[in-house]
C-alpha positions as MATLAB code, in Angstrom:
seq = 'MAEAEGKSFSFEGTDQIQSEYLEVFDFHDTHLRIETRTSEFSCVCPFSGLPDFADLVIEYYPDGGCCVELKSLKYYLITYRNVGIYQEAATSRIYNDLKKALKTERLKVTTLYNTRGGFDTVCIKGNLELKEL';
ca = [
     110.163   91.900   38.096;
     112.494   94.361   39.808;
     114.420   93.343   42.904;
     115.628   95.494   45.776;
     119.344   96.199   45.890;
     121.422   95.286   48.920;
     120.663   92.811   51.646;
     117.374   90.944   51.497;
     115.454   89.390   54.352;
     113.224   86.361   54.280;
     109.523   86.573   55.033;
     106.448   84.363   55.070;
     103.572   84.168   52.600;
     100.057   85.493   53.076;
      98.890   81.968   53.944;
     100.283   82.688   57.422;
      97.574   85.303   58.089;
      95.136   83.662   60.504;
      91.703   85.206   59.914;
      90.160   82.423   61.992;
      91.708   84.087   65.060;
      89.059   86.816   64.785;
      86.280   86.322   67.315;
      83.127   88.355   67.752;
      80.561   88.770   70.495;
      76.857   89.571   70.229;
      76.000   93.254   70.201;
      73.592   95.206   68.030;
      73.187   98.962   67.929;
      72.906  100.593   64.510;
      73.568  104.029   66.036;
      76.806  103.204   67.868;
      79.993  103.875   65.898;
      82.932  101.862   67.193;
      86.508  102.943   66.562;
      89.547  100.991   67.644;
      93.169  102.023   67.050;
      96.622  100.587   67.412;
     100.071  101.919   66.616;
     101.519   98.406   66.705;
     100.593   97.000   63.273;
     103.475   95.631   61.234;
     104.081   93.484   58.194;
     106.970   93.033   55.771;
     107.537   94.676   52.390;
     107.678   91.816   49.848;
     109.980   93.891   47.622;
     112.763   94.541   50.140;
     111.929   92.273   53.085;
     112.098   95.335   55.355;
     109.436   95.839   58.024;
     106.514   98.188   57.485;
     104.974   99.798   60.568;
     101.605  101.500   60.652;
      98.930  103.030   62.795;
      95.746  101.096   62.145;
      92.249  102.535   62.611;
      89.158  100.332   62.402;
      85.746  102.002   62.396;
      82.412  100.228   62.135;
      78.783  100.080   63.166;
      77.697   96.720   64.633;
      74.885   96.357   62.077;
      75.664   92.652   61.781;
      74.820   92.109   65.438;
      78.369   91.715   66.733;
      81.614   93.404   67.763;
      85.166   92.204   67.333;
      86.771   90.881   70.513;
      89.955   92.928   71.003;
      92.283   90.186   72.228;
      91.405   88.084   69.186;
      91.985   91.135   66.971;
      95.444   91.555   68.490;
      96.292   87.887   67.842;
      95.028   88.203   64.267;
      97.102   91.329   63.601;
     100.241   89.715   65.028;
     100.026   87.052   62.300;
     100.961   89.782   59.788;
     104.265   90.504   61.542;
     106.468   88.279   59.323;
     104.250   88.215   56.225;
     105.416   89.750   52.967;
     102.461   91.836   51.798;
     102.221   95.226   50.152;
     100.736   98.013   52.270;
      97.682   98.347   50.047;
      97.021   94.596   50.074;
      97.369   94.411   53.869;
      94.738   97.134   54.301;
      92.392   95.401   51.880;
      92.889   91.990   53.528;
      92.172   93.354   57.025;
      89.021   95.041   55.683;
      87.808   91.874   53.945;
      88.472   89.642   56.970;
      86.707   92.046   59.345;
      83.769   92.533   56.995;
      83.260   88.764   56.892;
      83.537   88.425   60.684;
      81.399   91.465   61.563;
      78.785   91.061   58.810;
      78.413   94.825   58.407;
      78.427   97.108   55.381;
      79.509  100.095   57.484;
      83.191   99.391   57.995;
      86.281  101.464   57.298;
      89.916  100.394   57.707;
      92.690  102.988   57.559;
      96.414  102.326   57.724;
      98.882  105.179   58.191;
     102.303  103.778   57.371;
     105.573  105.179   58.652;
     107.588  107.118   56.079;
     109.425  104.852   53.648;
     111.832  106.278   51.070;
     110.502  109.784   51.678;
     106.883  108.759   51.076;
     104.038  108.740   53.581;
     101.340  106.231   52.657;
      97.767  106.169   53.925;
      95.446  103.417   52.705;
      91.686  103.600   53.288;
      89.108  100.959   52.390;
      85.383  101.100   53.023;
      82.965  103.715   54.256;
      80.621  104.235   57.140;
      77.574  105.543   55.299;
      74.340  103.637   55.500;
      73.314  102.717   51.968;
      69.753  103.246   50.867;
      67.867  100.038   50.102;
];
């Protein structure tokens, strides 16, 4: 496996991500689309140990009968701060943890990472369409 040249920084493993921090509260409205955003998401590139910063957009319908409590979401996202995880894997993990907590099929997680090495990266997982039964 390739290694980054130059100085390297230590980071923690993905076992430090605390999905149990996510709390929900009762709410059910299949016609209400909820969108929450933050420009404060960060994790660490496991290749170089350098920080990755991103805008994070979470969109969902509370089909599962609940909404995510925002303070708990903030605490959960902070657990990524020193974790070495690729941008794509971070997006997927956030999606999977929220899908489990919210119990909805209509969920979309988008991360818009700051430019790194001349590349802009946007990762999107999920969709908001109601599937036919």
